[in-house]
N, C-alpha and C positions, 0 to 999 in steps of 0.2 A: 540419449533420450530425445524424444520427438520435439519437445518444446524447449530445448536448450537455447535456441536462438532467441526465443521470447524472453527467457531469463536474462540472457546477456544484454539484450537491448534495454530491458527495464532497469537492470542494475547500473548500466552505463548512464542512463538518463537520471536515475536517482543520485548517482555519484556526481554527475555534472551539476545538478541542482544544488547539492550540498557544497561542492567545491566553489561554485560561483557565489553562493551566499556567503561562504566564509571569506572568499577573496574580497568581495565588496565590503563586508564588515571590517576586514583588516585595513583596506584602503581608507575607509571612512574614519576609523579610530586613529590611524596614523596621521591622516590628513587633518583631523581636528587639532592635533598637538603641533604639527609642523606648520601648517598654513590654514588656520581656521576659516579664513574668508573664502577659501576654495572648497570647503566641505560640500559634499553632495547632499542636497536637500532631499533627494529621493532614495537614498541608500536604504534606510530602514524599510521603506515601502517595498522595494524590490526584494530585499531579503525575505520579507514575509511571503511574497508571491512565490519565490523559489522554494521556500520551506513547505508551503502548502502543496505545491505541485509535487515535491519530493514525497511528502506523506501520502498523497493520493495515489501516486505510482507504487509506493511501497505496500499499500493495502493489497495489491494483487500478489505480491511476494508472500504476504502473510497467509493468503489462501493456500498458496503452493506448499508452504511449510507447516500448515496446521497451526498458525500463530494467532488466528482470530479466536474470540471467546467461544468456548464450547464446553460441554459437560464432561470433562475428562474423568472426573471421579465416577460418574455414572457409567461411562464407557468401560472403565476398568472393572466394574462390578458385573458386567453382563458378558455372555458368551460371544464369540466372533460373529455368528450369524445375526444376532440381535444388533451388535455394533454396526454391522453392514447396513441394516435398514434404518438405524438411527442416523447414520451418516448420510444416507439417501434423503431422509427427511430434513436433516440439517441443510443439505445442498438445495433442496427445493425451497425451503424457507429463505435461505440466503439469496437465491435467485429472485424470489419475489421482492425481497428488500432491495437488491441491486437494481432491479427493473424500476422500482419506484424512485430510487435515488437518481438513476439516470434520467428518468422522465422529468422529475422536478428540477434536476440540475439543468437540463436543456431548456426548460421553461425560463429559468433564471438567466441563462446565457442569451436566449432570444430576446427577453425583455431588456437586458442590458445593451444588447446590440441595437434594438429598435430605438431606445432612448439615447443612444450614443453616450452612454454613461462613461465618465472619465474620472480618474483619481484627482484629488484636490491639490496634489503636489505640482511642482514645476514640470514634472515628467508628463503629466496628463495621460497616464497609462489607460488604455481601453480596458474597462473592468470586465468585459465579456471574456477576455483572455484569462484573467484571474479566475473567474467563475467557471470556466471550462474545465478546470481541474476536477471538479466534483463529478460531472457525467463521464469524463474520461476515466477516472479511477473506478467508477461504478461499472463501466463497460469492460475494463480490464478484469475486474473481479468477476463479472458475469462470465467472461471467457474461461477463467480459471475454475469457477464452480461448474460450468458445463463439462469441462474436461474431467473434473473430479467426479461429477455425477455419472458420466459415462464409464469411468473406471470402476466405480462401485457397483454399477448395474451390470456391466458386461465383461469386465476384466478383474473381478474381485479375487484377491489372493490373501487369505487370512494370515499367511505367514509374514506378509509385509505391510498389510493395510489395516491392521488392528492395533489398538493402543497397547495391549499387553505384549505385543511382539516387537515394539520399538526398542532397539538396543539402548542400554542404559546410558552410554555416552552421548547418544543423540537426545535423549530425554533431558539430561542434565546440562547439555551444552558443553560437556567436557570432551576434548578431542583425544585425550589419552585414556583408553579403557583400563590401564594398569593403575591409575591413580584412584585412591579411595573417594567415594562419594560422600560429601558432608552437606548437611542442611543448614 
């Protein structure tokens, strides 16, 4: 697949954010019980930053896997040709939303940078780095939606790109197609 490297980089960064957040949390909790006076005053703050960055990076993966909110019930009720154009419309609407999110996000980053806004903890973390998660996630989603839009406009395959043709094990999240599906 052409964008496999993109997937690997995003998943690696998401995993690093989660692992670092978990490691800092573990050190903080253990430190509170073993040597409370050496507890990191900034641990909770950094955990929040890492989780927010991980979530904004994961938003791009949700676009890739059709995980964002969309009218699946409506899509299942219409023929493949109409599904295609509904998906195109969905991509255009999502691109407009992502462009607005990126624009407002960069305004927040620029304001934070200009004000030299810092966190109130001992760490004095530059808040523009934290705020940069929003436009970064929006730009990554924009890229995914552009790829998706291109595929629906120029490389549409009703056998693989419509809701009715998604294999049952992928729709249910079950990796073993021989197992019965239960609701």
